[in-house]
Steps between C-alpha positions, in 0.01 A plus 500: 500500500341196336847352446579561868184308594581210271853473641373494858235241418752275329756494783470353846171480693190621320408821680165532331370756256361734768834510682684571175260785422558651845876475451478666159286778644745561785793496258340762275378715790840501672681600181244774428530633857879504474489682166259756646733578791793529258292741289422710808872515583582606144236774512606636840728805468567487876625140494715553190652818644575326830669209322716746307598668827582164663716402203692827519551455875624142459746602227639780718523268800690230312733751336581629848608146600202452730250212506134405484340310789192303389252356750145369541299200622384187318460569130655840561803326649526306176478828307780639716723204422408513133593867471822459695598212274439707187727776626778279636509256209351647180169586339530534122872540445839404638643779715655564841304404808278770652478523879176359640401285798177318582439513876279191474751219445719445808301263721747527788466878511123496453437234765739650753341843468153344521599303809692775681310813399184404311399432141397861458868602511651254248559772241566802720783321687667402172467853364647635825794262465589525131313801366676831454413847387478508122347152471144427390255298712263342245191360674225274367160463670183430302285622790727778618435381855786258572646613833849360442517676162380828648754469783770446240401819322491693827853388583616591151360851538680537834829408332455736204435215257266571209181296503300342217169320547314267265147434621135473396221746434457616860863519605422458870744656745790413268451816300574718804861384505587493130688764303370324189180294495345288224143390565377238254136588411346179632389343829572146375825359642588300186439800273704726729789253498485476120519879481799500733677242286433688176625832636793331673616351170467839330710659774765230463520539123527878495746516792715234340508685167564843645757415764717291267464684169835676537679197639478252212 
């Protein structure tokens, strides 16, 4: 960390030694906290078993020519787009595109639903329109309390669509509407999001390997 301090002191405005020390402390603490949450995930049989079940469900869904619908708000919307991109484009290897949609990207759809029906229905209306039995509704909510996400899951259940939820330690009301639920063992939003990203990448890698192993 001494090198980090020297670099900061030698570039741009002088932030002062006390500020640099605070930054170094925050850097170390944040990394340690993230590693601790990752360790808790690794040591949780329930989380690992649920991830295995989600992977198996996604593989079956894609092999049956169905799709995954990702959705969430804010950083969770970004996670939804990230995951959809990994499936549609590629993760670790060149292969055929895998069917996935992020319900967070079409501003015309989102704003029209918000204007005509209410923001709480931006995901449920899309699921009603393009979702079909055999799909997966994959919801992100760090709090587990996002009404539009919960409404999306409710609609999915009504349509016979399997539901997956990625959330935080408490799970909120989200857990009531999920066939599969992963609760990151933390109440810190950044740590929860980091856990979601880690597990999302693992899902992408294993699904990609398994679903294409007999095709190439």
